Backbone as numpy.savetxt, mean C-alpha at the origin, in Angstrom:
# Nx Ny Nz CAx CAy CAz Cx Cy Cz
-19.44 -33.85 20.71 -20.50 -32.46 20.65 -19.60 -31.44 20.90
-18.61 -31.34 21.69 -17.68 -30.37 21.73 -16.90 -29.97 20.26
-16.67 -31.17 19.73 -15.83 -31.05 18.48 -16.81 -30.57 17.60
-17.89 -30.95 17.44 -18.80 -30.27 16.43 -19.21 -28.92 16.30
-19.30 -28.39 17.74 -19.51 -27.28 18.05 -18.07 -26.18 17.64
-17.10 -26.85 18.00 -15.75 -26.02 17.53 -15.70 -26.01 16.13
-15.88 -27.08 15.29 -16.01 -26.83 13.80 -16.95 -26.26 13.34
-17.96 -26.12 13.90 -18.87 -24.79 13.33 -18.69 -23.56 13.51
-18.03 -23.56 15.00 -17.30 -21.88 15.23 -16.27 -21.57 14.28
-15.50 -22.57 13.93 -14.37 -22.18 12.63 -15.05 -22.08 11.45
-16.03 -22.69 11.19 -16.44 -22.46 9.86 -17.21 -20.94 10.00
-17.87 -20.68 10.78 -18.49 -19.57 11.26 -17.43 -18.40 10.93
-16.28 -18.41 11.45 -15.16 -17.58 11.79 -14.88 -17.35 10.28
-14.80 -18.38 9.62 -13.87 -18.38 8.42 -14.96 -17.92 7.13
-16.30 -17.69 7.35 -17.28 -17.28 6.52 -17.78 -16.03 6.91
-17.48 -15.46 8.01 -17.64 -14.31 8.30 -16.55 -13.13 7.56
-17.19 -11.89 7.20 -16.67 -11.01 6.28 -15.46 -10.39 7.15
-14.52 -10.24 6.59 -13.16 -9.41 7.22 -13.90 -8.17 8.07
-12.99 -7.93 9.07 -13.34 -6.64 9.79 -13.13 -5.50 9.03
-13.80 -4.55 9.43 -13.59 -3.17 8.38 -12.35 -2.60 9.18
-11.67 -2.02 8.47 -10.28 -1.43 8.51 -10.69 -0.49 9.81
-9.35 -0.12 10.39 -9.52 0.72 11.63 -8.69 2.07 11.15
-8.74 3.02 11.92 -7.80 4.01 12.25 -6.26 3.39 12.03
-5.97 2.97 13.22 -4.56 2.16 13.18 -4.27 1.34 11.95
-4.85 0.59 11.35 -4.84 0.30 10.01 -4.19 0.95 8.95
-5.33 2.23 8.97 -4.83 3.40 8.03 -3.38 3.68 8.41
-3.02 4.00 9.59 -1.79 4.66 9.96 -0.76 3.92 9.81
-0.86 2.58 9.84 0.03 1.54 9.64 0.43 1.42 8.12
-0.49 1.59 7.39 -0.49 1.50 5.97 -0.21 2.64 5.41
-0.38 3.70 5.72 -0.01 5.23 5.60 1.63 5.22 5.69
2.03 5.06 6.89 3.19 4.92 7.08 4.43 4.18 6.53
3.86 3.14 5.84 4.64 2.39 5.08 4.69 2.91 3.58
3.67 3.55 3.36 3.60 4.18 1.89 4.45 5.42 1.99
4.40 6.39 3.06 5.11 7.47 3.19 6.63 7.17 3.25
6.87 5.94 3.72 8.39 5.84 3.87 8.90 5.19 2.45
7.96 4.44 1.70 8.46 4.10 0.43 8.73 5.32 -0.23
7.66 6.24 -0.32 7.80 7.56 -1.13 8.98 8.45 -0.67
9.46 8.40 0.49 10.39 9.05 0.87 11.89 8.68 0.29
11.97 7.26 0.09 12.71 6.39 -0.53 13.19 6.88 -1.93
11.90 6.92 -2.37 11.82 7.48 -3.97 12.32 8.57 -3.82
11.97 9.55 -3.39 12.37 10.92 -3.45 13.73 11.25 -3.20
14.33 10.34 -2.20 15.64 10.28 -1.93 16.74 10.03 -3.27
16.10 9.10 -4.26 16.79 8.68 -5.26 16.23 9.55 -6.52
15.40 10.53 -6.37 14.90 11.55 -7.13 14.17 10.73 -8.37
13.30 9.90 -7.92 12.58 9.29 -8.85 11.10 9.06 -8.24
10.56 10.01 -7.45 9.17 10.09 -7.20 8.44 10.24 -8.23
6.98 9.57 -8.25 6.15 9.80 -9.16 4.93 10.49 -8.72
4.59 11.60 -9.41 3.50 12.53 -8.70 2.17 11.79 -8.51
1.95 10.60 -9.27 0.91 10.02 -8.99 0.90 9.32 -7.68
1.85 8.93 -7.02 2.04 8.52 -5.56 1.77 9.56 -4.58
1.93 10.88 -4.70 1.78 11.73 -3.97 0.14 12.08 -3.72
-0.33 12.18 -5.11 -1.82 12.26 -5.39 -2.74 11.27 -4.67
-2.12 9.88 -4.64 -2.90 8.50 -4.07 -2.66 8.87 -2.49
-1.88 9.22 -1.95 -1.42 9.34 -0.51 -2.31 10.48 -0.02
-2.52 11.62 -0.81 -3.54 12.71 -0.44 -4.81 12.26 -0.19
-5.17 11.44 -1.33 -6.71 10.70 -1.43 -7.17 9.79 -0.17
-5.58 9.09 0.28 -5.88 8.29 1.23 -6.36 9.10 2.47
-5.50 10.14 2.59 -5.57 11.03 3.90 -7.19 11.80 3.70
-7.62 12.18 2.65 -9.08 12.43 2.60 -10.17 11.43 2.92
-9.78 10.01 2.36 -10.79 9.31 2.99 -10.58 8.95 4.39
-9.48 8.90 4.95 -9.17 8.72 6.61 -9.94 9.82 7.17
-9.89 10.86 6.57 -10.68 12.12 7.35 -12.14 11.83 7.32
-12.63 11.21 6.24 -14.03 11.13 6.16 -14.30 9.82 6.60
-13.52 9.11 7.74 -13.86 7.93 8.34 -14.04 6.71 7.53
-13.71 6.72 6.12 -13.72 5.66 5.38 -12.30 4.82 5.30
-11.95 4.04 6.31 -10.87 3.50 6.56 -10.59 2.66 5.69
-11.65 1.74 5.09 -11.62 0.94 4.16 -10.67 1.34 2.95
-11.24 2.42 2.45 -10.65 3.04 1.18 -9.57 3.76 1.36
-9.34 4.06 2.81 -8.01 4.79 2.86 -6.80 3.85 3.16
-7.14 2.68 3.61 -6.05 1.64 3.66 -5.85 1.03 2.21
-6.82 1.21 1.55 -6.40 0.52 -0.06 -5.93 1.51 -0.82
-6.11 2.85 -0.50 -5.39 3.75 -1.27 -3.85 4.02 -0.64
-3.74 3.78 0.60 -2.49 3.83 1.00 -1.50 2.73 0.47
-2.09 1.35 0.52 -1.27 0.36 -0.16 -1.18 0.74 -1.44
-2.12 1.00 -2.02 -1.83 1.38 -3.71 -0.67 2.51 -3.86
-0.65 3.50 -2.74 0.30 4.44 -3.07 1.76 3.71 -2.51
1.72 2.98 -1.79 3.22 2.25 -1.35 3.32 1.23 -2.75
2.69 0.58 -3.17 2.93 -0.05 -4.45 3.38 0.93 -5.72
3.00 1.96 -5.62 3.53 2.86 -6.46 5.01 3.29 -6.29
5.16 3.83 -5.15 6.29 4.00 -4.55 7.53 3.09 -4.73
7.07 1.93 -4.48 8.06 0.68 -4.84 8.33 0.64 -6.15
7.31 0.79 -7.15 7.46 0.60 -8.59 8.35 1.70 -9.14
8.48 2.85 -8.33 9.11 4.07 -8.76 10.60 3.57 -8.58
10.82 2.95 -7.28 12.08 2.66 -6.82 12.80 1.40 -7.99
12.07 0.29 -8.20 12.50 -0.94 -9.29 12.73 -0.03 -10.42
11.96 1.24 -10.91 12.17 1.82 -12.13 13.64 2.18 -12.04
13.96 3.23 -10.94 15.40 3.79 -10.84 16.38 3.03 -10.61
16.09 1.96 -10.17 17.12 0.80 -10.26 17.68 0.21 -11.32
16.58 0.00 -12.21 16.65 -0.54 -13.60 17.14 0.36 -14.60
16.70 1.54 -14.44 17.29 2.64 -15.56 18.48 3.26 -15.03
18.97 2.77 -13.86 20.19 3.19 -13.27 21.63 2.91 -14.29
21.21 1.71 -14.97 22.39 1.37 -15.72 21.81 1.17 -17.31
20.51 0.92 -17.51 20.04 0.48 -18.90 20.35 1.64 -19.70
20.47 2.62 -19.42 20.80 3.72 -20.34 22.27 3.55 -21.28
22.99 2.56 -20.68 24.24 2.33 -21.20 23.92 1.37 -22.58
22.91 0.77 -22.33 22.83 -0.09 -23.47 22.17 0.47 -24.86
21.76 1.73 -24.61 21.34 2.43 -25.54 22.36 3.54 -26.24
23.27 3.58 -25.45 24.43 4.32 -26.08 25.06 3.88 -27.24
25.13 4.63 -28.34 26.17 3.92 -29.57 27.48 4.16 -29.18
28.10 3.02 -29.15 29.64 3.40 -29.30 30.19 3.53 -30.33
């Protein structure tokens, strides 16, 4: 009986929708995105769309839409990391284009 109840509780827990994002979730996601953006700025390869996305995340958080804010912050982090990958690739790729 206890085993069946435990199994049922596990099924219900797994079937329940994910909890809504909190302000703490947003702050953590935003901090990670801001850090990645600062790294991109340090190598002079920050994308303007990243900054715009971070601002949109702040607006969503101010409106208490933390699910949207976390999603935007994670997207901004992905953009910042992509700009870092681009900088790393382009740092030496130009040599292949130079005619010798």
